[in-house]
C-alpha beads as a LAMMPS data file, in Angstrom:
LAMMPS data file: protein, C-alpha beads

300 atoms
299 bonds

1 atom types
1 bond types

-500.0 500.0 xlo xhi
-500.0 500.0 ylo yhi
-500.0 500.0 zlo zhi

Masses

1 110.0

Atoms # bond

1 1 1 319.283 234.307 -30.475
2 1 1 315.270 234.499 -30.991
3 1 1 313.152 236.788 -28.765
4 1 1 311.827 234.044 -27.238
5 1 1 314.738 232.457 -25.791
6 1 1 315.973 235.381 -24.724
7 1 1 312.684 236.329 -22.677
8 1 1 313.112 232.616 -21.160
9 1 1 316.668 233.226 -20.165
10 1 1 315.929 236.401 -18.613
11 1 1 312.837 234.745 -16.642
12 1 1 315.372 232.319 -15.475
13 1 1 317.833 234.555 -14.522
14 1 1 315.102 236.495 -12.490
15 1 1 313.720 233.239 -10.781
16 1 1 316.911 232.051 -9.966
17 1 1 318.509 235.018 -8.252
18 1 1 317.488 234.740 -4.601
19 1 1 319.007 231.098 -4.907
20 1 1 322.096 232.720 -6.525
21 1 1 322.415 235.249 -3.913
22 1 1 321.776 232.744 -1.266
23 1 1 324.629 230.573 -2.404
24 1 1 326.928 233.031 -2.879
25 1 1 326.277 234.279 0.951
26 1 1 327.101 230.470 1.867
27 1 1 330.159 230.648 -0.166
28 1 1 331.331 233.827 1.544
29 1 1 330.518 233.086 5.130
30 1 1 332.284 229.835 4.269
31 1 1 335.272 231.964 3.246
32 1 1 336.000 233.489 6.609
33 1 1 339.371 232.271 7.849
34 1 1 338.774 230.006 11.013
35 1 1 340.598 231.498 14.425
36 1 1 343.472 229.032 14.914
37 1 1 343.413 226.042 17.214
38 1 1 345.235 227.098 20.615
39 1 1 347.565 224.262 21.684
40 1 1 346.828 222.730 24.745
41 1 1 348.995 223.331 28.145
42 1 1 351.482 220.375 28.772
43 1 1 350.805 219.598 31.153
44 1 1 347.179 219.998 30.935
45 1 1 345.426 220.705 34.254
46 1 1 341.951 219.738 32.583
47 1 1 343.229 216.116 32.687
48 1 1 343.632 215.786 36.143
49 1 1 340.483 217.907 36.963
50 1 1 338.685 214.803 34.751
51 1 1 340.263 212.004 36.213
52 1 1 339.110 213.899 39.927
53 1 1 335.681 213.961 38.520
54 1 1 335.728 210.066 37.431
55 1 1 337.158 209.843 41.187
56 1 1 334.038 210.679 43.079
57 1 1 332.648 207.329 44.201
58 1 1 329.753 207.999 45.948
59 1 1 326.835 210.067 45.469
60 1 1 327.416 213.699 46.444
61 1 1 324.143 215.295 45.174
62 1 1 322.371 215.191 48.129
63 1 1 325.284 216.843 50.218
64 1 1 322.887 219.823 51.467
65 1 1 320.474 217.316 53.193
66 1 1 323.504 215.391 55.089
67 1 1 324.501 215.923 58.651
68 1 1 327.897 216.551 59.901
69 1 1 328.638 212.342 60.384
70 1 1 327.471 211.773 56.750
71 1 1 329.597 214.800 55.467
72 1 1 332.638 213.069 57.416
73 1 1 332.257 209.718 55.605
74 1 1 331.644 211.413 52.222
75 1 1 334.999 213.365 52.639
76 1 1 336.945 210.875 53.666
77 1 1 335.940 208.283 51.062
78 1 1 336.634 210.997 48.800
79 1 1 339.968 212.336 49.491
80 1 1 341.865 211.075 46.535
81 1 1 339.511 213.550 44.367
82 1 1 340.412 216.543 46.485
83 1 1 343.965 215.631 45.344
84 1 1 344.038 215.408 42.057
85 1 1 341.422 218.372 41.869
86 1 1 344.430 220.462 43.678
87 1 1 347.070 219.151 41.368
88 1 1 345.091 220.021 38.089
89 1 1 344.458 223.761 39.752
90 1 1 347.950 224.051 39.931
91 1 1 348.430 224.132 36.232
92 1 1 347.190 225.623 33.174
93 1 1 344.136 224.506 31.884
94 1 1 342.187 223.863 28.585
95 1 1 339.391 221.972 27.278
96 1 1 340.907 219.281 24.754
97 1 1 338.198 220.006 21.887
98 1 1 337.902 217.255 19.016
99 1 1 336.008 218.219 16.261
100 1 1 333.387 215.753 15.358
101 1 1 329.947 214.317 15.586
102 1 1 330.732 211.950 18.665
103 1 1 332.599 214.120 20.643
104 1 1 330.094 216.260 22.180
105 1 1 328.204 212.785 23.116
106 1 1 331.343 211.669 24.732
107 1 1 332.300 214.743 26.260
108 1 1 329.097 215.066 28.117
109 1 1 330.341 212.366 31.052
110 1 1 333.513 214.612 31.542
111 1 1 331.197 217.319 32.344
112 1 1 329.022 215.320 34.928
113 1 1 332.158 214.347 36.350
114 1 1 332.943 217.999 37.192
115 1 1 329.425 218.823 38.425
116 1 1 329.806 216.196 41.194
117 1 1 333.538 217.405 41.460
118 1 1 331.604 221.038 42.524
119 1 1 329.058 219.024 44.834
120 1 1 332.110 217.217 46.490
121 1 1 333.559 220.651 47.278
122 1 1 329.965 222.027 48.424
123 1 1 330.031 219.293 50.876
124 1 1 333.449 219.925 51.925
125 1 1 332.926 223.841 52.362
126 1 1 329.627 222.455 54.635
127 1 1 331.372 219.997 56.821
128 1 1 334.332 222.798 57.398
129 1 1 331.414 225.581 58.286
130 1 1 329.888 222.652 60.666
131 1 1 333.055 221.902 62.576
132 1 1 333.871 225.899 63.114
133 1 1 336.403 226.264 60.509
134 1 1 335.314 228.723 58.354
135 1 1 338.215 229.861 56.611
136 1 1 338.766 226.258 55.631
137 1 1 335.261 226.287 54.076
138 1 1 335.939 229.329 52.133
139 1 1 338.870 227.614 50.977
140 1 1 336.884 224.707 49.453
141 1 1 334.173 227.195 48.212
142 1 1 337.134 229.278 46.307
143 1 1 338.162 226.235 44.806
144 1 1 334.707 225.345 43.250
145 1 1 334.740 228.968 41.792
146 1 1 338.428 228.105 40.312
147 1 1 337.260 224.736 39.193
148 1 1 334.211 226.595 37.104
149 1 1 336.344 229.076 35.819
150 1 1 339.150 226.144 34.577
151 1 1 336.959 223.311 33.570
152 1 1 335.222 225.965 30.999
153 1 1 338.507 227.490 29.746
154 1 1 339.145 227.041 25.832
155 1 1 335.628 225.186 25.654
156 1 1 332.080 225.700 23.847
157 1 1 329.112 226.835 25.115
158 1 1 328.070 223.562 27.296
159 1 1 331.325 223.480 28.528
160 1 1 330.801 227.492 30.074
161 1 1 327.256 226.796 30.950
162 1 1 328.619 223.911 32.982
163 1 1 331.290 225.806 34.318
164 1 1 328.745 228.527 35.418
165 1 1 326.966 226.094 37.190
166 1 1 329.844 224.920 39.172
167 1 1 330.683 228.594 40.033
168 1 1 327.505 229.226 41.379
169 1 1 328.073 226.272 43.942
170 1 1 330.692 227.934 45.307
171 1 1 329.326 231.577 45.430
172 1 1 326.242 230.147 47.573
173 1 1 328.910 228.756 49.997
174 1 1 330.900 231.672 50.302
175 1 1 327.620 233.768 50.893
176 1 1 327.216 232.342 54.318
177 1 1 330.774 233.001 55.520
178 1 1 331.161 236.827 55.151
179 1 1 330.327 237.519 58.744
180 1 1 332.100 234.835 60.167
181 1 1 335.414 235.486 58.817
182 1 1 338.105 237.689 60.216
183 1 1 339.518 240.690 58.216
184 1 1 342.271 239.107 56.699
185 1 1 340.580 236.135 55.702
186 1 1 338.231 238.479 54.259
187 1 1 340.688 240.544 52.440
188 1 1 342.124 237.541 51.244
189 1 1 339.214 236.191 49.872
190 1 1 338.434 239.348 48.149
191 1 1 341.097 239.217 46.410
192 1 1 341.360 235.686 45.507
193 1 1 337.596 236.450 43.966
194 1 1 339.016 239.506 41.969
195 1 1 341.699 237.341 40.362
196 1 1 339.443 234.611 39.301
197 1 1 337.139 237.119 38.172
198 1 1 339.962 238.616 35.903
199 1 1 341.273 235.244 34.838
200 1 1 337.822 233.988 33.743
201 1 1 337.152 233.935 29.658
202 1 1 334.595 236.310 28.389
203 1 1 331.287 235.626 26.542
204 1 1 333.087 236.750 23.556
205 1 1 335.384 234.341 23.497
206 1 1 333.106 231.165 24.218
207 1 1 331.240 232.092 21.214
208 1 1 334.140 232.177 18.948
209 1 1 335.297 228.847 20.605
210 1 1 331.848 227.808 19.667
211 1 1 331.946 228.795 16.010
212 1 1 335.335 227.610 15.723
213 1 1 334.276 224.162 16.595
214 1 1 331.023 224.103 14.839
215 1 1 332.540 224.957 11.621
216 1 1 335.402 222.116 11.718
217 1 1 333.095 219.930 13.250
218 1 1 330.985 220.326 10.229
219 1 1 333.017 221.738 7.505
220 1 1 332.103 223.255 4.409
221 1 1 328.389 223.862 3.482
222 1 1 327.291 221.337 5.931
223 1 1 328.104 224.210 8.867
224 1 1 325.717 226.766 6.849
225 1 1 323.151 224.956 6.268
226 1 1 322.933 223.557 10.403
227 1 1 323.115 227.301 10.851
228 1 1 320.359 228.762 8.715
229 1 1 317.832 225.958 9.333
230 1 1 318.643 226.006 13.356
231 1 1 319.014 229.952 13.763
232 1 1 316.307 230.729 15.590
233 1 1 316.538 228.176 18.417
234 1 1 320.189 228.639 18.493
235 1 1 319.977 232.499 19.295
236 1 1 317.555 231.708 21.808
237 1 1 319.923 229.108 23.669
238 1 1 322.755 231.510 23.151
239 1 1 320.414 234.518 24.443
240 1 1 319.698 232.441 27.572
241 1 1 323.268 231.153 28.512
242 1 1 324.748 234.853 28.067
243 1 1 322.369 235.848 30.423
244 1 1 322.986 233.002 33.059
245 1 1 327.010 233.945 32.725
246 1 1 326.084 237.545 32.894
247 1 1 324.182 237.229 36.042
248 1 1 326.953 234.880 37.627
249 1 1 329.484 237.183 36.672
250 1 1 327.563 240.176 38.856
251 1 1 326.953 237.799 41.656
252 1 1 330.742 237.175 41.962
253 1 1 331.369 240.374 41.690
254 1 1 329.203 241.327 44.290
255 1 1 330.359 238.980 46.500
256 1 1 333.914 240.677 46.049
257 1 1 332.394 243.506 47.019
258 1 1 330.618 242.333 50.137
259 1 1 333.939 240.229 51.606
260 1 1 336.052 243.624 50.935
261 1 1 333.735 245.822 52.609
262 1 1 333.323 243.711 55.442
263 1 1 337.595 243.437 56.084
264 1 1 337.266 247.598 55.734
265 1 1 334.402 247.409 58.698
266 1 1 336.558 245.221 60.845
267 1 1 339.588 247.389 59.890
268 1 1 338.326 250.724 60.479
269 1 1 335.148 250.110 62.788
270 1 1 333.210 251.428 60.335
271 1 1 331.538 250.380 56.728
272 1 1 332.788 251.861 53.647
273 1 1 330.735 254.563 51.999
274 1 1 331.021 253.634 48.436
275 1 1 333.007 250.894 46.600
276 1 1 335.743 253.278 45.820
277 1 1 336.954 253.278 49.651
278 1 1 337.903 249.688 49.136
279 1 1 340.708 250.323 46.126
280 1 1 343.328 250.108 46.442
281 1 1 343.590 248.406 49.867
282 1 1 340.929 245.528 49.370
283 1 1 340.723 245.672 45.977
284 1 1 342.694 246.502 42.512
285 1 1 339.387 248.207 41.177
286 1 1 335.960 249.234 41.782
287 1 1 334.390 245.995 39.779
288 1 1 332.207 246.692 36.992
289 1 1 328.625 245.795 35.905
290 1 1 329.388 242.929 33.322
291 1 1 325.997 243.735 31.012
292 1 1 326.292 247.911 31.340
293 1 1 330.095 248.321 32.278
294 1 1 329.351 250.952 34.684
295 1 1 330.912 250.847 38.330
296 1 1 329.272 248.699 40.812
297 1 1 327.820 250.078 43.889
298 1 1 327.623 248.559 47.682
299 1 1 324.311 246.513 47.950
300 1 1 322.372 246.678 51.674

Bonds

1 1 1 2
2 1 2 3
3 1 3 4
4 1 4 5
5 1 5 6
6 1 6 7
7 1 7 8
8 1 8 9
9 1 9 10
10 1 10 11
11 1 11 12
12 1 12 13
13 1 13 14
14 1 14 15
15 1 15 16
16 1 16 17
17 1 17 18
18 1 18 19
19 1 19 20
20 1 20 21
21 1 21 22
22 1 22 23
23 1 23 24
24 1 24 25
25 1 25 26
26 1 26 27
27 1 27 28
28 1 28 29
29 1 29 30
30 1 30 31
31 1 31 32
32 1 32 33
33 1 33 34
34 1 34 35
35 1 35 36
36 1 36 37
37 1 37 38
38 1 38 39
39 1 39 40
40 1 40 41
41 1 41 42
42 1 42 43
43 1 43 44
44 1 44 45
45 1 45 46
46 1 46 47
47 1 47 48
48 1 48 49
49 1 49 50
50 1 50 51
51 1 51 52
52 1 52 53
53 1 53 54
54 1 54 55
55 1 55 56
56 1 56 57
57 1 57 58
58 1 58 59
59 1 59 60
60 1 60 61
61 1 61 62
62 1 62 63
63 1 63 64
64 1 64 65
65 1 65 66
66 1 66 67
67 1 67 68
68 1 68 69
69 1 69 70
70 1 70 71
71 1 71 72
72 1 72 73
73 1 73 74
74 1 74 75
75 1 75 76
76 1 76 77
77 1 77 78
78 1 78 79
79 1 79 80
80 1 80 81
81 1 81 82
82 1 82 83
83 1 83 84
84 1 84 85
85 1 85 86
86 1 86 87
87 1 87 88
88 1 88 89
89 1 89 90
90 1 90 91
91 1 91 92
92 1 92 93
93 1 93 94
94 1 94 95
95 1 95 96
96 1 96 97
97 1 97 98
98 1 98 99
99 1 99 100
100 1 100 101
101 1 101 102
102 1 102 103
103 1 103 104
104 1 104 105
105 1 105 106
106 1 106 107
107 1 107 108
108 1 108 109
109 1 109 110
110 1 110 111
111 1 111 112
112 1 112 113
113 1 113 114
114 1 114 115
115 1 115 116
116 1 116 117
117 1 117 118
118 1 118 119
119 1 119 120
120 1 120 121
121 1 121 122
122 1 122 123
123 1 123 124
124 1 124 125
125 1 125 126
126 1 126 127
127 1 127 128
128 1 128 129
129 1 129 130
130 1 130 131
131 1 131 132
132 1 132 133
133 1 133 134
134 1 134 135
135 1 135 136
136 1 136 137
137 1 137 138
138 1 138 139
139 1 139 140
140 1 140 141
141 1 141 142
142 1 142 143
143 1 143 144
144 1 144 145
145 1 145 146
146 1 146 147
147 1 147 148
148 1 148 149
149 1 149 150
150 1 150 151
151 1 151 152
152 1 152 153
153 1 153 154
154 1 154 155
155 1 155 156
156 1 156 157
157 1 157 158
158 1 158 159
159 1 159 160
160 1 160 161
161 1 161 162
162 1 162 163
163 1 163 164
164 1 164 165
165 1 165 166
166 1 166 167
167 1 167 168
168 1 168 169
169 1 169 170
170 1 170 171
171 1 171 172
172 1 172 173
173 1 173 174
174 1 174 175
175 1 175 176
176 1 176 177
177 1 177 178
178 1 178 179
179 1 179 180
180 1 180 181
181 1 181 182
182 1 182 183
183 1 183 184
184 1 184 185
185 1 185 186
186 1 186 187
187 1 187 188
188 1 188 189
189 1 189 190
190 1 190 191
191 1 191 192
192 1 192 193
193 1 193 194
194 1 194 195
195 1 195 196
196 1 196 197
197 1 197 198
198 1 198 199
199 1 199 200
200 1 200 201
201 1 201 202
202 1 202 203
203 1 203 204
204 1 204 205
205 1 205 206
206 1 206 207
207 1 207 208
208 1 208 209
209 1 209 210
210 1 210 211
211 1 211 212
212 1 212 213
213 1 213 214
214 1 214 215
215 1 215 216
216 1 216 217
217 1 217 218
218 1 218 219
219 1 219 220
220 1 220 221
221 1 221 222
222 1 222 223
223 1 223 224
224 1 224 225
225 1 225 226
226 1 226 227
227 1 227 228
228 1 228 229
229 1 229 230
230 1 230 231
231 1 231 232
232 1 232 233
233 1 233 234
234 1 234 235
235 1 235 236
236 1 236 237
237 1 237 238
238 1 238 239
239 1 239 240
240 1 240 241
241 1 241 242
242 1 242 243
243 1 243 244
244 1 244 245
245 1 245 246
246 1 246 247
247 1 247 248
248 1 248 249
249 1 249 250
250 1 250 251
251 1 251 252
252 1 252 253
253 1 253 254
254 1 254 255
255 1 255 256
256 1 256 257
257 1 257 258
258 1 258 259
259 1 259 260
260 1 260 261
261 1 261 262
262 1 262 263
263 1 263 264
264 1 264 265
265 1 265 266
266 1 266 267
267 1 267 268
268 1 268 269
269 1 269 270
270 1 270 271
271 1 271 272
272 1 272 273
273 1 273 274
274 1 274 275
275 1 275 276
276 1 276 277
277 1 277 278
278 1 278 279
279 1 279 280
280 1 280 281
281 1 281 282
282 1 282 283
283 1 283 284
284 1 284 285
285 1 285 286
286 1 286 287
287 1 287 288
288 1 288 289
289 1 289 290
290 1 290 291
291 1 291 292
292 1 292 293
293 1 293 294
294 1 294 295
295 1 295 296
296 1 296 297
297 1 297 298
298 1 298 299
299 1 299 300
């Protein structure tokens, strides 16, 4: 080999090193084993929830502006949807993911149905409160939170964002009832919130499901290239999603404490001094701040 040829090869190797390194990284990332696809429960309550969303026959988006008569008419027309909802929530639920380009576009209709269903539950709760049935109202709002939890279970980031928005409808309704429920109802509501919170999926689980779906929907090098090209925008969207998720978890846990503290006050004639006073008679454990992991405190 001549010196000129050797120098040319060395130059070519130096110039191609970044590309070879980048290519090696892509192969390395793509070689990471995929998490297994969790089997769907049988029966899958998610199917009943999806049918319930489609069963809403009227516009429910403006339920907060409706008077009592309008709410009653709305509730009566959509009674079948409530039955399907309750049926779905009695079974295990999991989003039936499909790994294709077309899946997400088709899935948006289901997500819109879940939002309508949550608004319908908000209408049910608002009507019950107007009719002087705060315990029934609390049950409808708890159903909305439960719906948000189950509609997102096993899904990807968009499922969790919609689930978080649905939970917010239930939490907002319950916040109006803290002073209206008796001690027993406050205690039951606090315990139900604690159970729902414990059963909800973590943000880490959501992200694992998102990565698994993306790698299966865009196999091979396609996934890695999309991830690199869209890295900045994707990271920003994920960060905002996590912030919304944690903010909603915080609100739910604050509400849990509020109901437990109200039950304590009604039972003992004085408010608790600390959240620890609520354990174990009203809460199993002291709720944790979802960001810092520290014990939460009583709010004014």
